VEXDREN-2710 file (C-alpha; in Angstrom, 1 decimal):
% VEXDREN-2710
k/r/px/py/pz
1/UNK/139.1/92.7/74.8
2/UNK/140.4/90.3/77.4
3/UNK/143.8/88.9/76.6
4/UNK/144.2/85.6/74.1
5/UNK/146.2/83.7/76.7
6/UNK/142.9/82.8/78.7
7/UNK/143.5/79.9/76.1
8/UNK/145.3/77.2/77.0
9/UNK/146.4/74.4/75.1
10/UNK/148.0/71.4/76.9
11/UNK/151.5/70.5/76.4
12/UNK/152.2/67.4/74.2
13/UNK/154.2/65.2/75.7
14/UNK/157.1/63.9/74.3
15/UNK/157.5/60.1/74.9
16/UNK/159.9/58.1/72.8
17/UNK/163.2/58.6/70.4
18/UNK/163.5/60.7/67.3
19/UNK/165.4/59.4/63.8
20/UNK/165.3/61.2/60.7
21/UNK/164.0/60.2/58.0
22/UNK/164.0/61.3/54.5
23/UNK/162.3/63.5/53.1
24/UNK/162.7/65.9/49.6
25/UNK/162.5/69.3/50.4
26/UNK/163.1/69.0/54.2
27/UNK/165.2/66.6/54.9
28/UNK/166.4/67.5/58.6
29/UNK/162.8/66.8/59.8
30/UNK/162.7/64.0/62.0
31/UNK/159.4/61.1/62.2
32/UNK/158.5/60.4/66.1
33/UNK/156.6/57.0/66.6
34/UNK/154.5/55.7/68.6
35/UNK/152.3/52.7/68.3
36/UNK/148.4/53.0/68.4
37/UNK/145.7/50.5/68.9
38/UNK/144.1/49.3/66.4
39/UNK/141.2/50.7/65.3
40/UNK/138.3/48.8/64.5
41/UNK/137.6/48.5/59.8
42/UNK/134.6/49.4/59.0
43/UNK/134.8/49.1/54.8
44/UNK/137.2/47.6/52.5
45/UNK/136.6/48.5/48.6
46/UNK/136.9/45.3/46.2
47/UNK/139.9/45.0/44.0
48/UNK/137.7/45.7/41.2
49/UNK/137.2/48.6/43.1
50/UNK/140.1/49.9/43.6
51/UNK/141.0/49.0/40.0
52/UNK/138.1/50.9/38.1
53/UNK/139.2/53.9/40.2
54/UNK/140.4/57.1/39.1
55/UNK/143.1/57.2/42.0
56/UNK/144.2/53.8/41.0
57/UNK/144.6/55.0/37.0
58/UNK/146.4/58.4/37.6
59/UNK/148.7/55.7/40.0
60/UNK/149.3/53.6/36.7
61/UNK/149.8/56.9/34.6
62/UNK/153.0/58.1/37.1
63/UNK/154.1/55.0/37.3
64/UNK/153.9/55.4/40.5
65/UNK/154.2/51.1/42.3
66/UNK/152.6/50.2/45.3
67/UNK/149.8/51.6/47.6
68/UNK/148.4/55.0/48.3
69/UNK/151.2/55.6/50.7
70/UNK/153.3/55.0/47.9
71/UNK/151.7/57.4/46.1
72/UNK/151.3/59.6/48.2
73/UNK/155.1/59.9/49.3
74/UNK/155.6/60.2/45.6
75/UNK/153.6/63.5/45.5
76/UNK/155.1/64.9/48.6
77/UNK/158.8/65.3/47.1
78/UNK/157.9/65.3/43.6
79/UNK/155.4/68.2/44.2
80/UNK/155.9/70.1/40.9
81/UNK/155.5/67.2/38.9
82/UNK/152.7/65.3/40.4
83/UNK/150.8/69.5/39.9
84/UNK/151.9/69.1/36.4
85/UNK/151.0/65.2/35.4
86/UNK/147.2/66.1/37.2
87/UNK/146.5/69.1/34.7
88/UNK/147.0/66.6/32.1
89/UNK/145.6/63.8/33.9
90/UNK/142.1/65.6/34.9
91/UNK/142.2/67.8/31.9
92/UNK/142.0/71.6/32.4
93/UNK/141.1/73.8/29.5
94/UNK/144.0/76.4/29.6
95/UNK/146.4/77.7/26.9
96/UNK/150.4/78.7/27.8
97/UNK/153.0/76.9/29.5
98/UNK/153.3/74.5/32.1
99/UNK/156.6/75.7/33.3
100/UNK/158.4/76.3/35.1
101/UNK/155.7/74.3/37.7
102/UNK/156.5/76.7/39.9
103/UNK/158.5/80.3/41.0
104/UNK/159.6/80.1/45.4
105/UNK/161.0/77.7/47.3
106/UNK/159.0/78.9/50.5
107/UNK/155.6/80.0/50.9
108/UNK/153.4/82.1/51.1
109/UNK/156.6/84.1/48.1
110/UNK/155.4/80.3/46.6
111/UNK/152.9/80.8/42.4
112/UNK/152.1/78.1/40.1
113/UNK/151.8/77.5/36.3
114/UNK/153.0/81.5/36.0
115/UNK/152.8/81.5/32.5
116/UNK/149.6/79.3/32.1
117/UNK/146.3/81.1/31.7
118/UNK/142.5/79.6/31.9
119/UNK/139.3/80.2/33.0
120/UNK/137.1/78.8/35.8
121/UNK/134.0/78.8/34.3
122/UNK/134.7/77.8/31.2
123/UNK/136.4/74.1/32.8
124/UNK/133.2/73.5/34.7
125/UNK/130.8/73.7/31.8
126/UNK/132.9/71.8/29.4
127/UNK/130.4/69.5/29.4
128/UNK/127.9/72.2/27.9
129/UNK/129.7/73.2/24.6
130/UNK/127.4/72.1/21.6
131/UNK/127.6/68.7/20.9
132/UNK/129.7/67.5/23.9
133/UNK/128.2/63.8/25.6
134/UNK/126.7/65.5/28.5
135/UNK/125.0/69.0/26.6
136/UNK/121.6/67.3/27.4
137/UNK/122.7/65.6/30.9
138/UNK/121.5/67.1/34.2
139/UNK/124.2/69.0/35.3
140/UNK/121.8/71.5/37.8
141/UNK/118.5/70.7/40.5
142/UNK/116.9/73.0/42.7
143/UNK/114.9/71.8/45.0
144/UNK/113.7/74.6/47.5
145/UNK/111.3/74.5/51.0
146/UNK/109.4/77.9/48.9
147/UNK/109.2/76.8/45.6
148/UNK/109.2/74.3/43.0
149/UNK/111.8/71.8/41.9
150/UNK/114.1/73.2/39.0
151/UNK/116.3/71.8/36.7
152/UNK/119.3/72.6/34.6
153/UNK/121.1/70.3/31.6
154/UNK/125.1/71.2/30.9
155/UNK/124.0/73.0/27.9
156/UNK/121.0/74.7/29.7
157/UNK/123.6/75.7/32.6
158/UNK/125.7/76.9/29.8
159/UNK/123.8/79.6/28.2
160/UNK/121.8/80.8/31.2
161/UNK/125.8/81.3/32.7
162/UNK/126.3/83.5/29.2
163/UNK/123.5/85.4/29.4
164/UNK/124.6/86.4/32.6
165/UNK/128.1/86.9/31.3
166/UNK/127.2/88.9/28.7
167/UNK/124.8/91.5/30.8
168/UNK/127.4/91.7/33.2
169/UNK/129.5/93.1/30.5
170/UNK/127.3/95.4/29.8
171/UNK/128.0/96.8/32.8
172/UNK/131.8/96.6/32.7
173/UNK/132.5/94.1/34.5
174/UNK/135.9/92.2/33.8
175/UNK/138.6/90.5/35.7
176/UNK/140.0/93.8/37.3
177/UNK/136.3/93.5/39.6
178/UNK/134.2/91.5/41.6
179/UNK/130.3/90.5/41.7
180/UNK/129.3/88.9/45.1
181/UNK/126.2/86.5/46.0
182/UNK/123.8/87.3/49.2
183/UNK/121.6/84.6/48.5
184/UNK/120.7/80.8/49.6
185/UNK/121.7/78.0/47.9
186/UNK/119.7/77.4/44.6
187/UNK/120.6/76.6/41.1
188/UNK/120.6/80.4/40.1
189/UNK/123.2/80.5/42.8
190/UNK/125.4/78.2/41.1
191/UNK/124.4/79.8/37.4
192/UNK/125.4/83.2/38.1
193/UNK/128.7/81.7/39.6
194/UNK/129.4/80.4/36.2
195/UNK/128.4/84.1/34.4
196/UNK/130.1/86.1/37.2
197/UNK/133.7/83.9/36.6
198/UNK/133.0/83.3/33.2
199/UNK/133.9/87.6/32.1
200/UNK/137.3/86.4/34.8
201/UNK/135.8/88.4/37.8
202/UNK/136.8/87.6/41.4
203/UNK/133.5/85.8/42.3
204/UNK/132.5/86.8/46.4
205/UNK/129.3/85.0/47.9
206/UNK/127.5/85.0/52.0
207/UNK/124.3/83.2/52.9
208/UNK/120.7/84.9/53.6
209/UNK/121.5/84.0/57.6
210/UNK/124.6/86.5/57.9
211/UNK/123.5/89.8/59.2
212/UNK/123.4/92.5/57.2
213/UNK/126.4/94.5/59.3
214/UNK/128.6/90.5/58.9
215/UNK/128.0/90.6/55.5
216/UNK/129.0/93.9/54.1
217/UNK/132.3/93.8/56.9
218/UNK/133.7/90.4/54.4
219/UNK/132.4/92.3/50.9
220/UNK/133.7/95.8/51.9
221/UNK/136.9/94.4/50.9
222/UNK/136.1/92.9/48.1
223/UNK/134.4/95.9/47.0
224/UNK/131.6/94.9/44.8
225/UNK/130.4/96.0/41.1
226/UNK/127.1/93.8/41.0
227/UNK/125.2/91.9/43.6
228/UNK/122.9/89.0/43.1
229/UNK/120.4/87.7/45.8
230/UNK/118.0/86.0/46.9
231/UNK/114.1/88.4/48.0
232/UNK/114.1/85.5/50.2
233/UNK/114.3/82.4/52.3
234/UNK/112.2/79.8/54.0
235/UNK/113.5/77.4/56.3
236/UNK/111.2/74.8/58.8
237/UNK/108.1/76.3/57.2
238/UNK/108.7/79.8/58.1
239/UNK/109.4/82.6/55.3
240/UNK/111.8/85.4/55.8
241/UNK/112.0/88.6/53.5
242/UNK/114.9/89.3/52.4
243/UNK/114.7/92.9/51.4
244/UNK/115.3/95.2/54.6
245/UNK/119.1/93.3/54.7
246/UNK/119.6/93.9/50.9
247/UNK/119.0/97.7/51.6
248/UNK/120.8/97.8/54.6
249/UNK/123.8/96.4/53.0
250/UNK/123.5/97.9/50.2
251/UNK/124.2/100.9/51.6
252/UNK/127.2/100.2/53.0
253/UNK/129.3/99.3/50.0
254/UNK/129.6/102.1/47.6
255/UNK/130.8/99.9/44.4
256/UNK/127.5/98.0/43.7
257/UNK/126.2/99.2/40.4
258/UNK/123.3/96.3/40.1
259/UNK/121.6/94.5/42.5
260/UNK/120.2/91.1/40.5
261/UNK/117.1/89.6/42.2
262/UNK/116.1/85.8/42.5
263/UNK/113.0/85.0/42.7
264/UNK/113.0/82.2/45.7
265/UNK/110.1/83.0/48.4
266/UNK/107.6/84.3/45.9
267/UNK/108.3/88.7/46.5
268/UNK/108.9/90.0/42.8
269/UNK/111.2/91.9/42.5
270/UNK/109.3/95.2/41.7
271/UNK/107.7/94.3/45.4
272/UNK/107.3/97.6/47.5
273/UNK/110.1/96.3/50.0
274/UNK/112.8/96.5/47.6
275/UNK/112.2/100.5/46.8
276/UNK/112.3/101.0/50.5
277/UNK/115.9/101.9/49.4
278/UNK/116.2/104.4/47.1
279/UNK/119.3/103.1/46.9
280/UNK/117.5/99.5/46.0
281/UNK/115.0/100.4/43.7
282/UNK/117.9/102.7/41.2
283/UNK/119.7/99.4/41.1
284/UNK/117.8/96.4/41.7
285/UNK/117.0/94.3/38.3
286/UNK/114.7/91.1/38.5
287/UNK/116.9/87.3/37.3
288/UNK/114.7/86.7/34.4
289/UNK/115.6/90.5/33.2
290/UNK/118.8/90.1/33.3
291/UNK/119.2/86.5/31.4
292/UNK/116.8/88.1/29.1
293/UNK/119.2/91.4/28.3
294/UNK/121.9/88.6/27.9
295/UNK/123.3/86.9/25.2
296/UNK/122.9/82.8/25.0
297/UNK/126.4/82.4/23.2
298/UNK/129.8/81.3/25.6
299/UNK/132.7/83.3/25.6
300/UNK/135.3/83.0/28.6
301/UNK/137.4/85.4/29.4
302/UNK/141.0/83.4/30.3
303/UNK/143.2/84.7/33.4
304/UNK/146.6/83.4/35.3
305/UNK/146.8/80.2/37.2
306/UNK/146.6/82.5/40.4
307/UNK/144.2/85.0/39.2
308/UNK/142.0/85.4/42.6
309/UNK/139.1/83.9/41.3
310/UNK/137.2/82.9/44.7
311/UNK/137.2/85.3/47.8
312/UNK/136.1/83.4/51.4
313/UNK/136.2/84.8/54.8
314/UNK/137.3/83.6/58.2
315/UNK/137.0/85.1/61.2
316/UNK/140.0/86.1/63.9
317/UNK/140.7/86.9/67.2
318/UNK/140.9/90.9/66.3
319/UNK/139.4/92.3/63.6
320/UNK/137.7/92.7/60.5
321/UNK/136.9/88.5/58.9
322/UNK/139.7/88.0/56.4
323/UNK/139.2/88.1/53.1
324/UNK/140.9/85.0/52.3
325/UNK/141.9/84.8/47.9
326/UNK/141.6/81.5/46.3
327/UNK/143.8/81.3/42.9
328/UNK/141.5/80.2/39.9
329/UNK/143.1/77.2/38.8
330/UNK/145.2/77.2/42.3
331/UNK/140.9/76.0/43.9
332/UNK/140.1/74.3/40.2
333/UNK/142.8/71.7/40.1
334/UNK/142.9/71.5/43.7
335/UNK/138.7/70.1/43.6
336/UNK/139.5/68.3/40.7
337/UNK/142.0/66.2/42.4
338/UNK/139.8/65.9/45.7
339/UNK/137.0/65.3/43.2
340/UNK/137.9/62.9/40.9
341/UNK/140.5/61.3/42.8
342/UNK/139.7/61.2/46.6
343/UNK/135.8/61.1/45.8
344/UNK/135.4/58.6/42.6
345/UNK/133.3/61.3/41.2
346/UNK/132.6/60.1/37.6
347/UNK/130.1/61.8/34.3
348/UNK/126.7/61.1/35.8
349/UNK/127.4/61.0/39.1
350/UNK/124.3/63.7/41.3
351/UNK/126.6/65.3/44.3
352/UNK/124.2/66.9/47.4
353/UNK/126.3/68.5/49.8
354/UNK/123.5/70.6/52.5
355/UNK/125.1/73.8/52.7
356/UNK/125.3/77.5/52.1
357/UNK/126.3/79.8/50.0
358/UNK/128.4/81.2/52.6
359/UNK/130.4/77.6/53.6
360/UNK/133.3/76.9/51.3
361/UNK/131.7/73.3/50.3
362/UNK/129.6/75.4/48.5
363/UNK/132.3/75.9/46.3
364/UNK/133.9/73.0/46.4
365/UNK/130.6/70.5/46.0
366/UNK/129.8/73.1/42.5
367/UNK/133.5/72.3/41.1
368/UNK/131.7/68.9/41.2
369/UNK/129.8/69.8/37.7
370/UNK/133.9/70.1/36.2
371/UNK/133.4/65.8/36.5
372/UNK/130.1/65.7/35.0
373/UNK/128.6/65.1/37.7
374/UNK/124.9/66.7/38.2
375/UNK/124.6/68.8/41.4
376/UNK/121.6/69.2/43.8
377/UNK/120.9/72.4/45.2
378/UNK/118.7/72.1/48.3
379/UNK/117.6/74.9/50.0
380/UNK/116.2/74.9/53.2
381/UNK/116.0/73.5/56.6
382/UNK/117.2/69.6/55.4
383/UNK/115.5/68.1/58.3
384/UNK/112.7/69.1/56.9
385/UNK/109.2/68.1/57.7
386/UNK/110.6/64.8/58.9
387/UNK/114.2/64.1/60.1
388/UNK/114.7/61.4/57.2
389/UNK/113.6/64.0/54.4
390/UNK/117.2/64.1/53.1
391/UNK/116.9/60.1/52.9
392/UNK/114.0/60.8/51.0
393/UNK/115.9/62.9/48.5
394/UNK/118.6/61.1/48.3
395/UNK/116.2/58.1/46.8
396/UNK/114.4/60.9/44.8
397/UNK/116.9/61.9/42.9
398/UNK/119.2/58.7/42.9
399/UNK/122.0/60.7/44.1
400/UNK/125.5/58.9/44.2
401/UNK/127.8/61.8/46.7
402/UNK/125.9/63.0/50.1
403/UNK/127.3/65.5/51.5
404/UNK/126.2/65.9/55.4
405/UNK/127.5/66.6/59.2
406/UNK/127.8/65.1/62.4
407/UNK/125.0/66.5/63.6
408/UNK/122.8/65.3/61.8
409/UNK/123.8/61.2/62.1
410/UNK/123.7/61.7/65.9
411/UNK/120.0/63.0/65.3
412/UNK/119.1/60.0/63.2
413/UNK/121.5/57.4/65.1
414/UNK/118.7/55.7/67.2
415/UNK/115.2/57.3/64.9
416/UNK/116.4/56.3/61.4
417/UNK/117.2/53.3/59.7
418/UNK/117.3/54.2/55.9
419/UNK/119.3/50.8/55.0
420/UNK/115.4/49.7/55.9
421/UNK/112.9/52.3/54.7
422/UNK/114.9/53.4/51.2
423/UNK/116.1/52.7/48.0
424/UNK/120.1/53.7/48.6
425/UNK/121.4/50.8/45.3
426/UNK/123.1/54.2/44.1
427/UNK/124.7/55.7/47.2
428/UNK/128.4/54.8/46.7
429/UNK/129.9/57.9/48.9
430/UNK/129.1/59.3/52.0
431/UNK/130.6/62.5/53.5
432/UNK/130.9/63.8/56.3
433/UNK/132.3/67.0/57.7
434/UNK/132.5/70.4/60.3
435/UNK/133.1/68.7/63.5
436/UNK/134.9/65.2/64.8
437/UNK/132.5/62.3/63.8
438/UNK/132.4/60.4/66.0
439/UNK/132.7/56.3/66.5
440/UNK/129.7/55.7/67.5
441/UNK/128.5/58.0/63.8
442/UNK/130.8/55.5/62.1
443/UNK/129.2/52.3/62.9
444/UNK/125.7/54.0/62.6
445/UNK/126.4/54.4/58.4
446/UNK/127.1/51.0/58.2
447/UNK/124.7/50.0/60.9
448/UNK/121.6/51.4/59.3
449/UNK/122.3/53.2/55.9
450/UNK/124.4/51.2/53.7
451/UNK/127.3/48.9/54.4
452/UNK/128.7/48.8/50.6
453/UNK/129.1/53.2/50.7
454/UNK/132.4/55.0/51.5
455/UNK/132.2/57.4/54.5
456/UNK/134.8/59.8/53.7
457/UNK/135.1/62.0/57.0
458/UNK/136.8/65.5/55.4
459/UNK/139.1/68.1/56.8
460/UNK/140.1/70.9/55.7
461/UNK/139.3/74.5/55.6
462/UNK/137.8/78.0/54.1
463/UNK/141.8/79.4/53.9
464/UNK/142.0/76.7/51.6
465/UNK/138.5/75.4/50.4
466/UNK/139.6/72.1/49.9
467/UNK/140.8/69.5/52.5
468/UNK/143.9/68.4/54.4
469/UNK/142.7/65.3/54.8
470/UNK/139.8/63.4/53.6
471/UNK/138.7/59.6/51.8
472/UNK/140.4/57.3/49.5
473/UNK/138.6/54.7/47.2
474/UNK/141.4/52.3/47.2
475/UNK/141.6/52.3/51.5
476/UNK/140.1/51.1/53.8
477/UNK/138.0/53.3/55.9
478/UNK/138.7/52.4/59.9
479/UNK/136.6/53.9/63.1
480/UNK/137.4/56.8/64.1
481/UNK/140.0/57.6/61.0
482/UNK/140.2/60.3/57.8
483/UNK/141.3/58.2/55.6
484/UNK/144.0/59.9/54.1
485/UNK/146.2/63.3/53.8
486/UNK/145.7/64.2/50.4
487/UNK/148.0/64.2/47.5
488/UNK/150.4/66.9/47.2
489/UNK/150.6/68.0/50.5
490/UNK/152.8/67.2/52.5
491/UNK/150.9/67.6/55.4
492/UNK/151.5/66.1/58.5
493/UNK/151.0/66.2/63.0
494/UNK/153.6/68.1/63.4
495/UNK/155.8/68.8/66.8
496/UNK/156.7/72.8/66.8
497/UNK/158.7/72.8/69.5
498/UNK/160.4/69.9/68.9
499/UNK/160.1/70.1/64.7
500/UNK/159.3/66.3/64.1
501/UNK/156.6/64.7/62.5
502/UNK/154.4/62.6/64.8
503/UNK/152.8/59.6/64.6
504/UNK/150.2/58.3/67.6
505/UNK/150.5/61.6/69.2
506/UNK/148.2/64.7/69.2
507/UNK/150.2/67.3/67.3
508/UNK/149.1/70.5/65.2
509/UNK/148.3/70.0/61.5
510/UNK/151.3/71.4/58.9
511/UNK/152.6/71.0/56.0
512/UNK/156.1/71.2/55.3
513/UNK/156.1/71.9/52.0
514/UNK/154.2/74.0/49.4
515/UNK/151.1/73.6/47.9
516/UNK/148.7/74.4/45.1
517/UNK/145.6/74.7/47.6
518/UNK/147.1/78.0/49.6
519/UNK/145.8/81.6/48.9
520/UNK/147.0/83.6/46.6
521/UNK/146.5/86.7/48.5
522/UNK/144.2/88.4/51.7
523/UNK/142.3/91.8/50.3
524/UNK/143.1/94.4/52.3
525/UNK/147.4/92.8/52.9
526/UNK/150.3/95.0/52.5
527/UNK/152.9/94.3/49.5
528/UNK/155.2/92.0/52.5
529/UNK/151.8/89.8/53.2
530/UNK/152.2/91.1/56.5
531/UNK/148.5/89.9/57.9
532/UNK/149.2/86.6/55.4
533/UNK/152.2/85.2/57.1
534/UNK/150.6/85.8/60.5
535/UNK/147.5/83.6/60.1
536/UNK/150.0/80.8/59.1
537/UNK/153.2/81.0/59.5
538/UNK/155.6/80.7/62.4
539/UNK/159.1/82.8/60.3
540/UNK/160.5/82.3/56.5
541/UNK/161.0/78.8/56.8
542/UNK/157.1/78.4/54.4
543/UNK/155.7/75.8/57.2
544/UNK/151.5/76.5/57.6
545/UNK/150.0/75.9/60.6
546/UNK/146.9/75.5/60.0
547/UNK/145.3/75.3/63.6
548/UNK/144.3/72.2/64.1
549/UNK/145.3/69.3/66.6
550/UNK/145.5/66.0/64.5
551/UNK/146.7/63.0/65.0
552/UNK/148.1/60.0/62.3
553/UNK/147.6/57.0/63.2
554/UNK/150.0/55.2/61.1
555/UNK/147.4/53.3/59.6
556/UNK/148.4/54.2/56.0
557/UNK/151.8/55.1/56.8
558/UNK/153.0/58.9/57.2
559/UNK/150.0/59.1/55.0
560/UNK/147.3/58.7/57.8
561/UNK/144.8/57.9/58.5
562/UNK/144.0/60.7/60.7
563/UNK/142.6/62.4/64.0
564/UNK/140.9/65.3/64.3
565/UNK/140.8/66.2/67.8
566/UNK/139.4/70.2/67.3
567/UNK/141.0/74.0/67.1
568/UNK/144.8/74.4/68.8
569/UNK/143.4/78.2/68.6
570/UNK/141.3/80.6/69.2
571/UNK/139.2/79.9/66.4
572/UNK/136.1/78.2/67.0
573/UNK/134.0/75.8/65.0
574/UNK/130.9/75.4/67.3
575/UNK/128.2/73.2/64.3
576/UNK/131.6/72.8/62.5
577/UNK/131.4/76.5/60.1
578/UNK/133.9/78.2/61.3
579/UNK/134.0/81.7/63.8
580/UNK/136.8/84.1/65.0
581/UNK/136.0/85.3/68.4
582/UNK/136.2/88.7/67.4
583/UNK/133.4/87.9/66.0
584/UNK/131.3/87.7/68.6
585/UNK/133.8/90.2/70.9
586/UNK/133.0/93.0/68.1
587/UNK/128.6/93.3/68.6
588/UNK/129.1/92.0/72.3
589/UNK/130.9/94.5/72.9
590/UNK/129.3/97.0/71.2
591/UNK/126.5/96.5/73.6
592/UNK/126.1/99.5/76.5
593/UNK/126.0/97.6/78.5
594/UNK/129.2/94.9/77.6
595/UNK/132.9/96.7/79.4
596/UNK/134.3/93.7/78.8
597/UNK/134.2/90.2/77.6
598/UNK/136.1/86.7/76.5
599/UNK/135.0/83.9/74.9
600/UNK/135.7/80.0/74.4
601/UNK/135.3/76.9/72.7
602/UNK/134.5/74.0/74.4
603/UNK/134.5/70.2/73.5
604/UNK/131.1/68.9/73.8
605/UNK/131.9/65.0/75.3
606/UNK/128.5/63.5/75.6
607/UNK/125.1/63.9/74.4
608/UNK/123.6/63.6/71.1
609/UNK/126.3/67.1/70.5
610/UNK/129.7/65.4/71.8
611/UNK/132.6/66.4/69.6
612/UNK/130.8/69.4/68.9
613/UNK/131.7/73.0/70.4
614/UNK/129.5/75.5/72.1
615/UNK/130.7/78.8/72.5
616/UNK/130.8/80.7/76.0
617/UNK/130.2/84.0/76.5
618/UNK/131.4/85.6/79.8
619/UNK/130.6/89.8/80.0
620/UNK/132.0/92.5/82.3
621/UNK/128.7/94.9/82.9
622/UNK/129.4/98.5/82.8
623/UNK/128.6/100.2/85.8
624/UNK/124.5/101.0/86.9
625/UNK/123.4/97.9/84.5
626/UNK/122.2/94.6/86.8
627/UNK/121.7/91.1/85.3
628/UNK/118.2/90.1/84.8
629/UNK/115.9/88.8/82.3
630/UNK/115.3/91.2/80.2
631/UNK/119.5/92.5/79.8
632/UNK/120.0/89.0/79.1
633/UNK/117.1/88.4/76.6
634/UNK/118.9/91.5/74.3
635/UNK/122.3/91.0/74.4
636/UNK/121.9/87.7/72.5
637/UNK/119.4/88.7/70.7
638/UNK/122.0/92.2/70.2
639/UNK/124.8/89.7/69.3
640/UNK/122.2/87.8/66.8
641/UNK/121.6/90.7/64.8
642/UNK/125.3/91.5/64.0
643/UNK/126.4/88.0/63.4
644/UNK/123.9/87.0/62.3
645/UNK/125.0/83.1/61.0
646/UNK/125.8/82.9/64.6
647/UNK/123.0/81.1/65.4
648/UNK/123.2/78.6/62.7
649/UNK/126.5/77.6/64.5
650/UNK/125.3/77.6/68.2
651/UNK/127.6/80.8/69.2
652/UNK/124.2/82.6/70.3
653/UNK/123.5/81.9/74.1
654/UNK/121.1/80.2/74.6
655/UNK/121.2/80.5/78.3
656/UNK/122.1/83.2/79.8
657/UNK/122.6/83.7/84.3
658/UNK/124.7/85.2/86.8
659/UNK/128.0/84.0/87.8
660/UNK/127.7/85.5/91.2
661/UNK/130.5/83.4/93.0
662/UNK/132.8/82.4/91.0
663/UNK/134.9/80.3/94.2
664/UNK/132.1/77.9/93.7
665/UNK/133.0/76.2/89.7
666/UNK/137.0/75.9/89.6
667/UNK/136.7/75.8/86.1
668/UNK/134.5/78.6/85.6
669/UNK/137.3/81.0/88.0
670/UNK/140.1/80.4/86.1
671/UNK/138.3/82.7/83.7
672/UNK/136.6/85.0/85.9
673/UNK/140.0/85.5/87.9
674/UNK/141.3/87.5/84.5
675/UNK/139.0/90.1/84.8
676/UNK/140.2/93.2/86.3
677/UNK/137.6/93.1/89.2
678/UNK/135.2/90.2/89.8
679/UNK/131.5/91.3/88.4
680/UNK/128.8/90.1/87.4
681/UNK/129.3/87.7/84.7
682/UNK/127.0/86.3/81.3
683/UNK/127.9/82.3/80.8
684/UNK/126.0/80.4/78.3
685/UNK/125.3/77.4/78.0
686/UNK/123.8/74.9/74.2
END
């Protein structure tokens, strides 16, 4: 692999004088502020909307005067008090004491609420208890290209989750075990997660478009005892059987004792394909049979607040993907804050987020149940059979909160005007995430979707399974900006060299004080948390460096607005899905024709994908190989088969050609010059 030094960031200019401002945890941190051009305000909440919001209710409850900047400042200056107050405000079901709120001073050696115990599923299903006001209200809607819609009330979801938990306990699954999902975004996936977490077991999931080896690299670190899978999936009308990949994965997971199969694509669990592997044939059971073996009476095993509950994966520049564990209470409390306060999600609302089970947004969406909102799980190709299909679904399901990507807005800009063609009366909030939202797309939402809606461009990541910057129902929406940093997050654009917060300049996204949403551990790490420290921290001062290049505009003072300019490290985000260069290197360099390789990310400036990232792959060929059409096709197919997810996130090579004369292009020459020899290279274009 080529040196990481090939990725060069431009130096940040320092044009103003720093002055010191008080800061509760780091009083020596300076603030450097530069005036920025005013941006257009596209939406302003009415006074009635602000007063009726949960955000304002929380502000009244904690007795903070002023606006959001004052509330945010209080929350970061009094972090322990903030998280404690939030626990009671959102009504987390728990036992034990909230004192102390935190032990430890600097991340990652921090633990929140060490004397508190709770259960993740118990909290998400609190509205499904017998006699609860929402017991018979809709909770989960499963829409799929492959089959008819399926629906669960809160009471039905609670009973089915209890059956799953009971059947898992019969296998010996408990808080010390893990349960995995390798399936599409259907209602059964959510119910399986609820059942697994009811036992206290650690939960982890991947989408079926991941390659089996890539999933084995992830799940192998967590060692699931049980695995939920779909029989297949349908995308844009194409049906794909999942059996072969499940069999390959199972052969590489010696910990597996049970495989439970959802009937999504019409392939029964006892179909011949499942018997192709002796191991799979011996472990497989249908979803219906598995449910039938369980008890519908809910029982919840409470675990410590920081118990590893959700494991997500983020690949870097070397080695296997990082297995990032998020605590039970940590994830629950952070999600409750973001959904109820920042997203104004209320009982009876309906959340539709276009996501897969391999993305952190799936976990975030599922937590909407805690707020008493229903979730819509969509399985398939969103814009099939027509580009307007998502808007059709929003109208049909009376969706109040819609989550999608900048790419979809870009595709719709000149072709779809749902304001004129659809009834979107119920729609109140639109989320956009995955890559920076262009100014044109901000305007598209207000011009052609709905003028009275909160457009919440949000940004965070797998690392925290939540957001650093996001929406706020009490603030205006300003073109090109994420509204504000989240409560309790001492986040800023940070000039690392001079140790200063900066406003009006591009700098690294950092969080200067401890926060609940930080991971509780990495699987496979040592007791000193070496991998964890290396991923986010420079030294022992506890400052979290997220790897994004951001700008705080000052429209909400130090609390925002926020502009995301892209990655500042070697992790790439094509199509909004994070992929480490190691993911591509690993499979590229296993190909016999590849002697060495280099992967870089190039942010697109124009066109329909402006703001997105294309991945450029340079390959030095081994002796005896000549680049031709057949080899080009083979290299692409080899990488795609290994990574699996690459094509979906636009990392797969599209056009591959010979870089015969690198000196003809200064941009490419800079990379080609890093090779030991200037042999033929392979590069990609969108």
